[in-house]
C-alpha positions as CSV (number, residue, x, y, z in Angstrom):
1,V,24.9,28.5,43.5
2,Q,27.1,27.7,40.7
3,L,29.6,24.8,40.4
4,Q,33.4,25.0,38.8
5,A,35.1,21.7,37.9
6,S,38.7,22.3,37.1
7,G,41.7,19.2,36.8
8,G,41.3,17.7,33.9
9,G,43.9,16.5,31.1
10,L,45.6,14.0,29.2
11,V,47.1,11.2,30.9
12,Q,48.5,7.7,29.9
13,P,46.9,4.3,30.8
14,G,47.8,3.3,34.6
15,G,48.1,7.5,35.4
16,S,46.5,9.4,38.1
17,L,44.5,12.9,37.9
18,R,42.6,14.7,40.2
19,L,39.7,16.6,39.8
20,S,37.9,19.4,41.8
21,C,34.6,20.9,41.9
22,A,33.9,24.2,44.1
23,A,30.5,25.4,44.7
24,S,29.7,29.1,45.2
25,G,26.9,31.0,45.9
26,S,24.6,31.4,48.8
27,I,25.1,28.2,50.2
28,L,23.4,27.0,53.7
29,S,24.1,23.3,53.1
30,I,25.4,21.1,50.8
31,D,23.7,17.4,51.2
32,V,24.9,15.2,48.2
33,M,28.0,15.8,46.2
34,T,28.7,13.7,42.9
35,W,30.9,12.8,40.0
36,Y,29.4,12.2,36.7
37,R,30.9,10.9,33.3
38,Q,29.7,10.5,29.8
39,A,32.2,9.7,27.2
40,P,31.7,9.7,23.2
41,G,28.8,7.8,22.3
42,K,27.7,6.6,25.7
43,Q,24.8,7.7,27.8
44,R,26.2,9.4,31.1
45,E,27.0,7.4,33.9
46,L,27.3,8.2,37.7
47,V,30.9,7.7,38.7
48,A,30.6,8.6,42.8
49,V,28.8,10.4,45.6
50,I,29.5,11.4,48.6
51,S,26.9,12.9,51.3
52,S,27.1,15.6,54.0
53,G,28.3,12.9,56.4
54,G,31.2,11.4,54.3
55,S,29.3,8.4,53.3
56,T,30.3,6.9,49.6
57,N,29.4,5.3,46.3
58,Y,31.3,4.2,43.5
59,A,30.2,2.8,40.3
60,D,31.5,-0.9,40.0
61,S,33.8,0.0,37.1
62,V,35.9,2.7,39.4
63,K,36.0,1.0,42.8
64,G,39.5,0.5,44.0
65,R,41.0,3.0,41.4
66,F,38.6,6.4,42.2
67,T,38.2,8.3,45.7
68,I,35.3,11.0,46.5
69,S,36.3,13.1,49.0
70,R,34.7,16.3,50.1
71,D,35.7,19.9,52.1
72,N,32.7,20.7,53.6
73,A,34.6,24.4,54.4
74,K,35.3,24.8,50.9
75,N,32.1,23.2,49.3
76,T,34.3,21.2,47.3
77,V,34.5,17.7,45.7
78,Y,36.9,16.0,44.5
79,L,37.5,13.1,42.8
80,Q,41.0,11.4,42.6
81,M,41.5,8.9,40.2
82,N,44.4,6.5,39.9
83,S,45.3,3.5,37.1
84,L,43.4,5.1,34.9
85,K,42.5,3.1,31.6
86,P,41.5,4.4,28.3
87,E,37.9,3.4,29.0
88,D,37.5,6.1,31.9
89,T,38.1,8.9,29.2
90,A,35.0,10.5,29.6
91,V,33.6,14.5,30.2
92,Y,33.4,14.5,33.8
93,S,30.9,16.7,35.4
94,C,29.7,17.2,38.9
95,Y,26.4,17.9,40.6
96,A,25.6,19.3,44.1
97,R,22.3,18.9,46.1
98,G,21.5,21.6,49.3
99,R,19.7,24.7,50.4
100,T,20.9,27.9,49.9
101,T,20.9,30.7,52.7
102,G,17.2,31.2,52.2
103,R,16.9,27.5,52.5
104,V,15.7,27.1,49.1
105,P,16.4,23.9,47.7
106,F,19.0,24.0,44.8
107,N,20.2,21.4,42.3
108,S,23.6,22.6,40.5
109,W,25.4,21.2,37.9
110,G,29.5,22.1,37.3
111,Q,30.4,22.7,33.3
112,G,32.4,19.0,32.5
113,T,35.9,18.6,32.3
114,L,37.8,16.3,29.9
115,V,39.4,13.4,31.2
116,T,41.6,12.0,27.8
117,V,43.4,8.6,29.2
118,S,45.6,7.2,26.2
119,S,49.3,6.5,25.4
């Protein structure tokens, strides 16, 4: 199973971006889809997670500003980022856990997409 992330770029403080991450391959089901980020010189941190049923959880630093959602029919997870701050600058990566059509569990990472918040 492969994940393809997109949507990063340069945005001014206070601006918005929407990231997408599409999973492809022999997918039977996806349980959890997650966004992580890693800023320069810092450890990777969990940003937001969404279950197959739509339950969500967020890092305290992004609550009220970021929204994670998913389209199960498209095997795609989104991250709507509003009121962006310079400290949101990081490489954002997606992760998915589920089962293939052969009922084999998978854990897959997408390539990162760079988000830069700067004036």
